N, C-alpha and C positions, 0 to 999 in steps of 0.2 A: 574348559570355557575360558573366553578371553576375560582379563582383568582391566580394571580401571587403570590407566595410565596416567599419572600425575608427575609432573616434573618437579624435582627437588626443590625448586625456587617458588613454586606454586603455593598460594595461600587458600586452602578450602575450609569453610566452615563444617564443624561436625552435624550441624544442622541441614546441611544441603544434601540431598537425595540424588545420588548420580547412580544411572545404570551401568551394568557391569562393563560396557565396552567403551565408555567415554575417554577421550584424550584430552588432557589440559596440558598446554603449552608453559614455557618458562614465565615465571613473574605473573601469571594470570591470578586473578582475585575472584572467589566465588564466596559469597555469603550466603546465610541461610536465615529462614528456609527458602529453598527453592527445589525445582524439579527439573532434571537433566536427563533427557530421554536416551534411548539406545543410540549408538553410532555418532553421537554429537561430538564434534571437535571444537575445542575452544583455543584460540591462538594466543600468541605471545603479548603479554601485557593486557590482555582484555580483562573488563571488570564485569562480573555478572552479580548485581546487587539482589537483595533479598526480593521475594514475591516475584520470580521470573519462573515461567515453564516453558522448556524448550522441548519441541517434539522430536521424533526420531529423526536422525541424519541431519539435523540443524549444523552449519558450519559458521563459527564465529571467527572473523578475522582478527588480526592483531589491533591492539589498542582500540576495539569496539567497547561502548559502555551500555549496557542494558540494564533496564529496570530502575533507573535513577529516579527521584521523586519529582512528580509532575511541576513544571514551571507554571505555577496557577496560583495566584494569591489566595484563593478559596480553599486550597488543600491545607489541611491541619493535622497531617500526620497519619491518617487511618491507613488501616491495611488494605491497599489496592495492588493489581497484578498487571503484569505484562504476560502475554501468550504469543509465541511464535510457532507455526505449522510446520510440519514435517517436511524435510528436504529443502527448506529455505537457506540461501547463502547470504550471510552479512558480512560484506567484506570490510576492510581496515577502515577504522574510524568512525564505524556506524554508532549512531547513538538513538536508542530508543527508549521513552519514558513511560511509566507506569500510568494508570488512568486515575482520575479524580473521585471515582465513584466505586464502591465495594461490588456492586452487582454486575459491572461490565468491565472487563479488562481492556488496555490497549491490546488490540490483536493484529498481528502479521500473519496473513494466510499460509497456506502450503505451497511449496515450490516457488516462490518468490526469489528476485534475485534484488538485493539492495547493493549498489556499487558502493565505491569508497566514499566516506564523509557525508552520507545521506543522514539525515535527520528525521524521526517521526515523534511528533509531541502527543500528548497525553490525550486519551480517549480516541484516538483515531483508530479507523476499521479499515484495514487493507485487506482486499480480497485475495483469492488464490492465484497464483500465476502473474502477479504483478512484478513489472519491472521499474525499478527507481534509479535513474541513473546518476551519474557522478555529481555529488553537490547537491541534490534535489532537497527541498526543505518542505516537510508536511506540517502543517500547524494543528493545534489541537481540534478535535472534534470532527476533523476531515473524513470523509468516507470515500474509498476508491474501490470500484468495481473489479470484479475478475479480469486478469488478463489485460488490464490498462497498462500503458507504457507512459511513464513521465520522464521527459527529457532531461539534460544536465542543467543545473543550477536553476531548476524551476523553484517557485516560492509559491505554495498553495495557502490562501487565506482559511482562517478559521471557519469551520462549518461549512465548507464548500463539498459538493458531492462530484466525483469523477465517475462517469458511468463505465460500465463493462465493456472491454475491447476499446477505450477511447485511448487516442494518443495526445499528449501535450507536449508542443515542441519545445527545444531547449531555450533557456532564458526568459519564458513566459511567466506571467503573474496571474494565474487564474484567481479572481476575486468573487466570481459567481460559478454556478452549476455548470459542468460540461456534459453534453449528451452522450448516451452510450454509442458506440460505434463511429465516433466523430473524429475529425482531425481538429484541434484548436492551437492558437498560438497567439502570441502578443502581449502586450502590457497595456491595459488589461487583457487577458485572453479572449479571442472570439473564435467562433466556429467558422471554419473554412470550408469543408466538405467532409464526406465520410471517409474513415480510415480505411482506403481502398486496399492497401497493402496487408493491414491487419486482418481485414475480412476474407482477403483470399486465401490468407494461411490457414484461417478457421474453417475454410470450406463453404463460406457462405457467396452463393453465386445464383446465376440464372433468375428465376422468379423471386427468389428470397433477396437477393440483391435488388431487383428492381423494386420489390416492395418497400425495401428500406429506402432507397431513393426518394421514393413518392411520400414517404413518411417524413424524411428530411425536409423536402421541400414544403410540405404541409406545416410543419413547426415553424420554418422560418417565416412563412407567410400568415402565420396565426390562425390556420385553419383546423378544424377538427381530423382527428385520425379514424373516425367512425367506419368510413367507407372503403378502408384499406384492407388488402388481404390478411388473413389471421395466420401470421407466421410467428415462428419464436422470437425473431428479433422485433418485430413489431410489437408483440405483446409487452417485450422487455422494455421497449421505449415508452409505451402507454403506462406501464408500471411506474418508472422513474419519473414521469412527468406528473403523475398522481400522488406521488409521495410528498410529505411535507419537505419544505424547503426554508432553511434560514436565509439563503442568499439569493434566491432567484435565479435565472437561467442567463448565461452568457450570450451577448450578442451574436451577430453573423455579419461576415464580410460580404459585401454585395457588389457585384460588377468589377471584381478584381481579377486579374490573371490567375488561374488555377482553381478558380470556384467552380463547383459542380453543382447543379440543383439549381 
């Protein structure tokens, strides 16, 4: 059976629970209590604070800092958690904060890729398969749906929702919700069109794609979606629009080159 491999210069709390095959690099610090799952790799100088759960196969890059207290003046030191799903990659300098509420941790889903110096704030809920590109900053209470892609140096406002398989262009500033399956960019971010490349990669084509085009056009024009085909994507869009929102919906680009719908 493989053994935990902890570099001689690393500092690991006796209250930290490490699976048998965890690797901990030079000068890393792991506080406790925390839970580090099978196959996790912790890079040099990384800091894992207490109240962190890392699922199997998570990779933590050098100088990443996970589970720091939330940057929220309402937080009074209570036990709250950060959870990271299986197989997620956290590159160098990533900073992830714990939640402000005991009943719900800050969560990064499974199979995500967070590039260098990404920040995810307290109480954020990031779905599975999400890509956060270099330097993206996700504020507190943000929700990001599965397989969304957030471009480099994007800054997402508190409480904004980013829908599943949406793409937000680099340097954008989403201050309101972004529809599932859409492409949005700008400051403030606005919807341009469907995320055509992402949908193609997901196998959404033919009638399913045409139904989504109709739905996108209807939302832009303020029309109901009742008469549209009952596809998985249209149901997801309806559910997103029906869910509570603190920030309302981002606007739409009209009549500009590259706009579809």
